[in-house]
TIMI-2910 file (N, C-alpha, C, CB; in pm, 1 decimal, decimal comma, always signed):
<rs>
+----------+----------+----------+----------+----------+----------+----------+----------+----------+----------+----------+----------+------+
!      n_x !      n_y !      n_z !     ca_x !     ca_y !     ca_z !      c_x !      c_y !      c_z !     cb_x !     cb_y !     cb_z ! resn !
+----------+----------+----------+----------+----------+----------+----------+----------+----------+----------+----------+----------+------+
!    +53,5 !   -108,8 !    +23,9 !    +46,5 !    -29,2 !    +37,3 !   +111,5 !    +93,2 !    -22,1 !    +44,3 !    -52,8 !   +112,2 !  Unk !
!    +28,1 !   +267,9 !   -118,1 !   +118,4 !   +339,2 !    -77,0 !    +77,6 !   +467,3 !     +8,1 !   +187,2 !   +365,1 !   -184,1 !  Unk !
!   +197,3 !   +497,1 !    +90,3 !   +183,7 !   +631,3 !   +155,5 !   +239,0 !   +709,1 !    +57,7 !   +252,0 !   +652,2 !   +294,8 !  Unk !
!   +127,8 !   +824,0 !   +119,2 !   +108,8 !   +941,7 !    +66,2 !   +174,6 !  +1095,3 !   +163,5 !    -51,8 !   +935,0 !    +45,7 !  Unk !
!   +235,9 !  +1184,9 !   +131,0 !   +229,1 !  +1257,3 !   +259,4 !   +192,3 !  +1361,3 !   +209,0 !   +344,2 !  +1271,8 !   +348,2 !  Unk !
!   +122,3 !  +1466,2 !   +365,4 !    +53,9 !  +1552,3 !   +345,0 !    +83,7 !  +1623,3 !   +529,4 !   -101,9 !  +1492,9 !   +277,0 !  Unk !
!    +13,5 !  +1700,2 !   +544,3 !    +91,8 !  +1808,0 !   +571,8 !    -52,5 !  +1795,8 !   +767,1 !    +89,7 !  +1988,0 !   +396,7 !  Unk !
!     +1,8 !  +1747,0 !   +877,0 !   -102,7 !  +1839,6 !   +994,7 !    -88,6 !  +1949,5 !  +1069,3 !   -134,7 !  +1777,6 !  +1095,7 !  Unk !
!   -173,5 !  +2046,2 !  +1057,9 !   -154,6 !  +2189,9 !  +1075,1 !   -231,9 !  +2123,2 !  +1200,4 !   -213,8 !  +2329,2 !   +959,8 !  Unk !
!   -203,7 !  +2151,2 !  +1345,5 !   -237,4 !  +2188,9 !  +1473,0 !   -215,0 !  +2328,6 !  +1548,7 !   -181,3 !  +2103,2 !  +1537,0 !  Unk !
!   -393,9 !  +2362,3 !  +1551,1 !   -409,5 !  +2453,3 !  +1632,6 !   -426,8 !  +2481,5 !  +1786,5 !   -477,1 !  +2484,0 !  +1589,0 !  Unk !
!   -395,3 !  +2545,3 !  +1839,2 !   -428,2 !  +2506,2 !  +2012,3 !   -463,2 !  +2676,6 !  +2039,9 !   -249,7 !  +2421,8 !  +2136,3 !  Unk !
!   -534,4 !  +2661,4 !  +2029,0 !   -628,9 !  +2807,5 !  +2071,1 !   -766,1 !  +2861,9 !  +2168,4 !   -677,9 !  +2841,2 !  +1955,4 !  Unk !
!   -784,5 !  +2964,3 !  +2223,3 !   -882,3 !  +2983,8 !  +2311,0 !   -998,1 !  +2931,6 !  +2181,7 !   -887,3 !  +3155,9 !  +2387,7 !  Unk !
!  -1074,9 !  +2901,0 !  +2306,6 !  -1238,6 !  +2827,6 !  +2271,3 !  -1319,7 !  +2956,8 !  +2195,7 !  -1346,7 !  +2771,5 !  +2450,1 !  Unk !
!  -1305,7 !  +3024,2 !  +2243,2 !  -1421,1 !  +3101,0 !  +2243,3 !  -1386,6 !  +3216,5 !  +2027,7 !  -1408,9 !  +3227,1 !  +2452,9 !  Unk !
!  -1279,1 !  +3090,9 !  +1984,3 !  -1246,2 !  +3150,9 !  +1804,1 !  -1278,6 !  +3019,1 !  +1761,5 !  -1056,7 !  +3214,2 !  +1738,6 !  Unk !
!  -1360,9 !  +2936,1 !  +1868,4 !  -1416,4 !  +2797,8 !  +1787,3 !  -1480,4 !  +2859,5 !  +1652,4 !  -1551,2 !  +2699,2 !  +1885,9 !  Unk !
!  -1615,1 !  +2910,2 !  +1598,1 !  -1687,2 !  +2909,9 !  +1504,5 !  -1591,5 !  +2977,2 !  +1402,2 !  -1816,8 !  +2968,5 !  +1534,8 !  Unk !
!  -1555,0 !  +3118,1 !  +1463,3 !  -1449,1 !  +3158,2 !  +1357,6 !  -1364,9 !  +3060,2 !  +1280,7 !  -1356,1 !  +3238,5 !  +1419,3 !  Unk !
!  -1279,1 !  +3025,2 !  +1390,6 !  -1188,3 !  +2912,4 !  +1270,7 !  -1288,0 !  +2858,9 !  +1186,9 !  -1100,4 !  +2763,1 !  +1341,8 !  Unk !
!  -1363,1 !  +2788,3 !  +1201,0 !  -1369,1 !  +2690,0 !  +1127,6 !  -1442,7 !  +2791,8 !   +974,2 !  -1464,0 !  +2552,9 !  +1214,6 !  Unk !
!  -1499,8 !  +2816,0 !  +1003,2 !  -1508,7 !  +2909,3 !   +912,7 !  -1359,2 !  +2997,9 !   +816,7 !  -1589,1 !  +2998,2 !   +999,1 !  Unk !
!  -1278,6 !  +2995,4 !   +858,7 !  -1202,5 !  +3035,1 !   +841,6 !  -1152,9 !  +2921,1 !   +725,8 !  -1147,8 !  +3072,8 !   +956,6 !  Unk !
!  -1078,7 !  +2837,5 !   +860,7 !  -1006,3 !  +2690,6 !   +726,7 !  -1067,7 !  +2593,1 !   +638,5 !   -931,3 !  +2574,7 !   +792,1 !  Unk !
!  -1233,8 !  +2651,8 !   +626,4 !  -1211,7 !  +2582,3 !   +543,1 !  -1276,3 !  +2734,3 !   +386,4 !  -1301,5 !  +2409,2 !   +587,0 !  Unk !
!  -1293,3 !  +2821,7 !   +461,8 !  -1320,6 !  +2918,2 !   +291,7 !  -1099,4 !  +2889,8 !   +299,7 !  -1432,1 !  +3206,2 !   +310,7 !  Unk !
!  -1056,8 !  +2883,4 !   +335,1 !   -897,6 !  +2802,9 !   +309,6 !   -842,1 !  +2717,6 !   +225,8 !   -863,8 !  +2733,8 !   +393,6 !  Unk !
!   -973,6 !  +2606,7 !   +234,3 !   -991,3 !  +2553,9 !   +155,4 !   -889,8 !  +2371,3 !   +256,2 !   -941,2 !  +2658,9 !     +6,0 !  Unk !
!   -965,5 !  +2431,9 !   +418,5 !   -955,1 !  +2286,3 !   +469,3 !  -1052,9 !  +2161,1 !   +455,4 !   -945,2 !  +2299,5 !   +596,2 !  Unk !
!  -1030,7 !  +2053,8 !   +398,1 !  -1167,9 !  +1963,7 !   +379,2 !  -1255,0 !  +1936,8 !   +491,4 !  -1136,9 !  +1827,8 !   +332,1 !  Unk !
!  -1187,4 !  +1893,7 !   +604,8 !  -1187,7 !  +1906,2 !   +746,6 !  -1057,4 !  +1908,5 !   +847,7 !  -1263,9 !  +1804,3 !   +781,9 !  Unk !
!  -1138,7 !  +1845,0 !   +938,9 !  -1107,3 !  +1890,9 !  +1088,4 !  -1155,7 !  +1810,4 !  +1188,9 !  -1160,3 !  +2021,1 !  +1120,8 !  Unk !
!  -1080,4 !  +1844,8 !  +1342,8 !  -1097,8 !  +1740,4 !  +1410,6 !  -1088,5 !  +1870,8 !  +1471,3 !  -1024,2 !  +1600,8 !  +1424,0 !  Unk !
!  -1177,3 !  +1903,0 !  +1629,0 !  -1168,8 !  +1914,9 !  +1764,8 !  -1148,9 !  +1859,3 !  +1873,7 !  -1226,3 !  +1941,5 !  +1787,2 !  Unk !
!  -1103,4 !  +1910,9 !  +1954,9 !  -1081,1 !  +1838,0 !  +2128,5 !  -1140,0 !  +2029,2 !  +2191,6 !   -816,4 !  +1761,1 !  +2193,1 !  Unk !
!  -1162,2 !  +1914,8 !  +2297,9 !  -1108,7 !  +2038,2 !  +2368,4 !   -987,2 !  +2002,6 !  +2476,4 !  -1236,2 !  +2111,3 !  +2448,4 !  Unk !
!   -885,8 !  +2115,4 !  +2503,6 !   -774,9 !  +2126,8 !  +2522,2 !   -804,0 !  +2165,3 !  +2686,1 !   -702,8 !  +2221,6 !  +2417,3 !  Unk !
!   -613,2 !  +2085,3 !  +2722,8 !   -608,0 !  +2121,2 !  +2907,2 !   -462,0 !  +2156,0 !  +2880,3 !   -641,0 !  +1965,0 !  +3056,0 !  Unk !
!   -410,6 !  +2266,4 !  +2985,5 !   -315,7 !  +2265,5 !  +3012,3 !   -219,7 !  +2434,2 !  +3049,9 !   -287,1 !  +2179,7 !  +2913,3 !  Unk !
!    -87,1 !  +2428,5 !  +3064,2 !    -11,5 !  +2518,2 !  +3131,8 !    +84,0 !  +2591,2 !  +3000,7 !    +77,0 !  +2434,3 !  +3258,9 !  Unk !
!    +93,0 !  +2656,0 !  +2987,2 !   +180,0 !  +2793,5 !  +2923,8 !   +189,7 !  +2920,3 !  +2914,1 !   +185,1 !  +2801,7 !  +2836,4 !  Unk !
!   +259,3 !  +3008,1 !  +2810,0 !   +305,1 !  +3124,0 !  +2866,5 !   +200,6 !  +3191,3 !  +2904,4 !   +384,1 !  +3198,0 !  +2789,6 !  Unk !
!    +10,1 !  +3161,9 !  +2863,9 !    -61,0 !  +3228,4 !  +2930,2 !   -148,0 !  +3181,3 !  +3033,2 !   -112,5 !  +3282,7 !  +2858,9 !  Unk !
!    -21,4 !  +3086,2 !  +3112,6 !    -82,9 !  +3049,4 !  +3250,2 !   -212,2 !  +2871,9 !  +3228,7 !   -194,8 !  +3235,8 !  +3304,2 !  Unk !
!   -236,4 !  +2844,6 !  +3350,3 !   -323,2 !  +2745,4 !  +3306,4 !   -406,6 !  +2754,3 !  +3188,4 !   -398,0 !  +2722,6 !  +3397,8 !  Unk !
!   -563,8 !  +2655,0 !  +3194,0 !   -596,9 !  +2666,5 !  +3135,2 !   -691,5 !  +2499,4 !  +3112,5 !   -505,9 !  +2735,4 !  +3075,6 !  Unk !
!   -754,8 !  +2533,5 !  +3256,1 !   -875,9 !  +2413,1 !  +3281,1 !   -957,8 !  +2333,0 !  +3232,7 !   -946,1 !  +2434,1 !  +3322,4 !  Unk !
!  -1064,6 !  +2479,8 !  +3140,5 !  -1175,2 !  +2439,1 !  +3073,7 !  -1239,3 !  +2437,2 !  +3209,3 !  -1170,4 !  +2304,7 !  +2976,3 !  Unk !
!  -1239,9 !  +2495,4 !  +3279,0 !  -1352,3 !  +2539,6 !  +3415,4 !  -1474,0 !  +2624,8 !  +3321,7 !  -1258,5 !  +2676,7 !  +3568,0 !  Unk !
!  -1444,7 !  +2740,1 !  +3284,7 !  -1534,1 !  +2847,7 !  +3217,2 !  -1523,3 !  +2844,2 !  +3110,9 !  -1522,7 !  +2970,2 !  +3241,3 !  Unk !
!  -1588,4 !  +2833,7 !  +3015,7 !  -1491,1 !  +2907,0 !  +2879,6 !  -1385,0 !  +3053,6 !  +2870,5 !  -1605,5 !  +2948,3 !  +2769,3 !  Unk !
!  -1436,8 !  +3125,5 !  +2940,3 !  -1285,8 !  +3228,1 !  +2954,3 !  -1196,1 !  +3172,9 !  +2927,9 !  -1237,2 !  +3285,7 !  +3078,7 !  Unk !
!  -1166,9 !  +2977,9 !  +3009,5 !  -1030,0 !  +2904,8 !  +3034,4 !  -1026,4 !  +2830,2 !  +2921,7 !  -1013,0 !  +2813,1 !  +3167,5 !  Unk !
!  -1110,1 !  +2875,6 !  +2855,2 !  -1120,9 !  +2705,0 !  +2836,3 !  -1045,0 !  +2661,2 !  +2670,2 !  -1328,5 !  +2650,5 !  +2837,1 !  Unk !
!   -932,0 !  +2540,6 !  +2583,3 !   -863,1 !  +2610,7 !  +2526,6 !   -958,5 !  +2465,4 !  +2415,4 !   -678,8 !  +2652,9 !  +2573,9 !  Unk !
!   -929,2 !  +2502,1 !  +2352,2 !   -950,2 !  +2324,6 !  +2185,1 !   -826,6 !  +2292,6 !  +2114,1 !  -1071,1 !  +2370,1 !  +1996,9 !  Unk !
!   -831,8 !  +2224,7 !  +2052,0 !   -730,2 !  +2192,6 !  +1954,6 !   -745,4 !  +2087,0 !  +1850,8 !   -623,6 !  +2161,3 !  +2020,8 !  Unk !
!   -749,0 !  +2188,9 !  +1759,0 !   -782,9 !  +2129,5 !  +1595,1 !   -724,7 !  +2111,2 !  +1541,7 !   -834,7 !  +2171,8 !  +1507,2 !  Unk !
!   -710,5 !  +2024,3 !  +1496,8 !   -669,2 !  +1952,8 !  +1371,4 !   -665,3 !  +1923,1 !  +1206,8 !   -694,8 !  +1891,3 !  +1394,7 !  Unk !
!   -575,4 !  +1965,5 !  +1162,7 !   -597,2 !  +1963,8 !  +1007,5 !   -498,3 !  +1904,3 !   +929,7 !   -609,9 !  +2094,3 !   +953,0 !  Unk !
!   -551,4 !  +1827,1 !   +844,6 !   -477,8 !  +1719,4 !   +749,2 !   -500,2 !  +1759,5 !   +652,2 !   -507,0 !  +1582,3 !   +744,4 !  Unk !
!   -403,8 !  +1801,3 !   +583,8 !   -397,8 !  +1873,0 !   +472,8 !   -224,2 !  +1874,8 !   +373,2 !   -447,8 !  +2021,4 !   +535,9 !  Unk !
!   -315,3 !  +1934,8 !   +242,4 !   -158,3 !  +1978,3 !   +175,2 !    -42,7 !  +2060,7 !   +191,2 !   -167,8 !  +2018,4 !    +82,3 !  Unk !
!     -6,2 !  +2081,2 !   +120,0 !   +121,3 !  +2208,1 !   +232,2 !    +71,4 !  +2307,1 !   +209,5 !   +302,2 !  +2242,5 !   +197,6 !  Unk !
!    +57,6 !  +2358,8 !    +42,2 !    +30,4 !  +2502,7 !    +22,0 !   -144,0 !  +2524,2 !   +134,0 !    +12,8 !  +2534,4 !   -192,8 !  Unk !
!   -172,4 !  +2460,3 !   +183,3 !   -345,7 !  +2484,2 !   +204,2 !   -276,7 !  +2492,6 !   +340,6 !   -499,6 !  +2347,2 !   +160,3 !  Unk !
!   -211,8 !  +2444,9 !   +384,3 !   -181,4 !  +2449,9 !   +566,6 !    -75,9 !  +2591,2 !   +574,2 !    -71,3 !  +2265,6 !   +644,1 !  Unk !
!    +27,7 !  +2617,4 !   +482,8 !    +98,1 !  +2709,7 !   +417,1 !    +36,0 !  +2836,3 !   +468,4 !    +95,5 !  +2691,0 !   +266,7 !  Unk !
!   -114,6 !  +2859,3 !   +364,8 !   -271,8 !  +2951,7 !   +405,5 !   -336,1 !  +2967,0 !   +530,1 !   -389,8 !  +2896,9 !   +340,7 !  Unk !
!   -325,1 !  +2890,4 !   +585,6 !   -383,2 !  +2859,7 !   +716,2 !   -381,7 !  +2924,0 !   +790,9 !   -354,8 !  +2781,0 !   +771,6 !  Unk !
!   -222,1 !  +2896,8 !   +838,0 !   -118,6 !  +2940,3 !   +920,6 !   -119,9 !  +3123,1 !   +878,8 !    +39,4 !  +2841,6 !   +879,6 !  Unk !
!    -60,3 !  +3096,8 !   +771,5 !    -27,9 !  +3249,2 !   +782,5 !   -203,3 !  +3385,5 !   +783,0 !    +93,6 !  +3273,4 !   +607,0 !  Unk !
!   -274,4 !  +3261,7 !   +837,3 !   -359,2 !  +3353,9 !   +790,8 !   -370,7 !  +3398,9 !   +944,3 !   -495,9 !  +3303,1 !   +697,5 !  Unk !
!   -409,6 !  +3289,7 !  +1002,0 !   -445,0 !  +3329,6 !  +1190,8 !   -300,3 !  +3318,7 !  +1256,6 !   -570,6 !  +3185,5 !  +1293,9 !  Unk !
!   -137,0 !  +3367,9 !  +1201,9 !    -53,2 !  +3462,5 !  +1261,5 !    -92,8 !  +3602,7 !  +1172,8 !   +113,4 !  +3411,0 !  +1253,2 !  Unk !
!   -100,1 !  +3604,6 !  +1132,2 !   -239,9 !  +3748,9 !  +1079,5 !   -295,3 !  +3840,3 !  +1135,1 !   -364,1 !  +3719,1 !  +1047,3 !  Unk !
!   -412,1 !  +3740,4 !  +1174,5 !   -525,4 !  +3799,5 !  +1195,3 !   -523,8 !  +3759,8 !  +1410,4 !   -669,4 !  +3712,3 !  +1065,2 !  Unk !
!   -530,3 !  +3676,7 !  +1411,5 !   -532,4 !  +3661,2 !  +1606,7 !   -424,6 !  +3593,9 !  +1682,5 !   -661,6 !  +3565,1 !  +1665,9 !  Unk !
!   -270,3 !  +3567,1 !  +1638,1 !   -138,5 !  +3568,4 !  +1714,1 !   -139,6 !  +3742,8 !  +1809,1 !    +13,5 !  +3548,4 !  +1572,0 !  Unk !
!   -155,8 !  +3818,3 !  +1784,9 !   -184,9 !  +3936,7 !  +1800,6 !   -247,8 !  +3906,2 !  +1951,1 !   -274,2 !  +4000,7 !  +1679,5 !  Unk !
!   -367,9 !  +3905,7 !  +1936,6 !   -525,5 !  +3947,9 !  +2004,0 !   -530,0 !  +3812,0 !  +2151,2 !   -702,1 !  +3912,0 !  +1836,7 !  Unk !
!   -511,1 !  +3688,3 !  +2064,2 !   -522,6 !  +3506,7 !  +2135,5 !   -455,8 !  +3438,5 !  +2177,0 !   -549,6 !  +3410,0 !  +2078,2 !  Unk !
!   -457,5 !  +3358,4 !  +2244,9 !   -342,5 !  +3247,2 !  +2279,8 !   -402,9 !  +3143,3 !  +2170,3 !   -336,7 !  +3179,0 !  +2467,5 !  Unk !
!   -240,1 !  +3137,4 !  +2066,1 !   -283,8 !  +3055,6 !  +1985,7 !   -123,6 !  +3009,5 !  +1969,1 !   -381,6 !  +3113,4 !  +1860,9 !  Unk !
!   -104,6 !  +2884,9 !  +1938,5 !     -3,2 !  +2814,8 !  +1952,4 !     -4,7 !  +2767,8 !  +1792,4 !    -14,0 !  +2705,8 !  +2075,3 !  Unk !
!    +70,7 !  +2697,4 !  +1698,6 !    +84,9 !  +2675,3 !  +1542,5 !   +177,5 !  +2552,9 !  +1564,6 !   +157,2 !  +2815,1 !  +1440,0 !  Unk !
!   +106,1 !  +2471,6 !  +1543,4 !   +280,6 !  +2339,7 !  +1437,0 !   +231,7 !  +2255,2 !  +1394,6 !   +426,1 !  +2237,0 !  +1523,1 !  Unk !
!   +318,8 !  +2207,7 !  +1287,0 !   +284,3 !  +2153,7 !  +1135,9 !   +413,9 !  +2049,7 !  +1206,9 !   +308,5 !  +2279,1 !   +950,0 !  Unk !
!   +346,0 !  +1879,4 !  +1112,9 !   +412,6 !  +1773,4 !  +1107,5 !   +433,5 !  +1695,4 !   +981,6 !   +364,0 !  +1707,2 !  +1189,9 !  Unk !
!   +535,3 !  +1696,4 !   +881,4 !   +471,0 !  +1553,8 !   +769,1 !   +421,9 !  +1454,4 !   +862,4 !   +603,5 !  +1459,4 !   +658,4 !  Unk !
!   +302,2 !  +1418,2 !   +810,9 !   +299,0 !  +1257,7 !   +791,4 !   +249,9 !  +1221,3 !   +702,4 !   +244,8 !  +1182,3 !   +873,7 !  Unk !
!   +212,8 !  +1068,4 !   +689,0 !   +161,0 !   +957,1 !   +554,5 !    +65,7 !   +995,2 !   +567,3 !   +161,6 !   +794,8 !   +544,4 !  Unk !
!    -55,4 !   +938,9 !   +479,2 !   -174,3 !   +929,5 !   +441,9 !   -208,8 !   +800,9 !   +369,4 !   -199,2 !  +1036,3 !   +372,7 !  Unk !
!   -279,5 !   +693,7 !   +352,4 !   -319,0 !   +589,7 !   +300,5 !   -430,5 !   +617,3 !   +180,5 !   -362,1 !   +509,5 !   +409,8 !  Unk !
!   -539,5 !   +709,4 !   +177,8 !   -594,6 !   +765,0 !   +151,2 !   -659,8 !   +929,8 !   +118,0 !   -605,4 !   +708,0 !   +185,9 !  Unk !
!   -510,6 !   +932,2 !    -19,2 !   -508,9 !  +1114,5 !     -2,9 !   -603,3 !  +1195,1 !    -59,2 !   -389,4 !  +1183,0 !    -64,2 !  Unk !
!   -680,4 !  +1133,4 !   -145,8 !   -830,0 !  +1244,8 !   -143,1 !   -830,9 !  +1259,7 !    -36,2 !   -983,5 !  +1206,8 !   -186,9 !  Unk !
!   -862,0 !  +1267,9 !    +77,3 !   -967,5 !  +1312,9 !   +197,9 !   -869,8 !  +1409,0 !   +212,8 !  -1016,8 !  +1208,7 !   +343,1 !  Unk !
!   -764,5 !  +1412,0 !   +138,8 !   -622,7 !  +1575,8 !   +228,2 !   -619,3 !  +1669,8 !   +117,3 !   -389,3 !  +1524,7 !   +264,5 !  Unk !
+----------+----------+----------+----------+----------+----------+----------+----------+----------+----------+----------+----------+------+
</rs>
């Protein structure tokens, strides 16, 4: 079975941005995404999801390199300054490339 190269873009940010992020990533070419609740500690302090103002989400998007770059550039330009947000990108292998 052939493995195809794709990118996994992970976004960890404030839960209040969820609806906006969904619209943004779909408009920028993501064919799908996975969102989960996230808890932890970082530069912004402890994020324990006890109430919406301290809740984080983790959005994962499998896509091609151009789409990952477009989404990351857009998020950095529009949200980095005003919201707690971490982005990271890794190379992954997928078996059904047409899905991503």
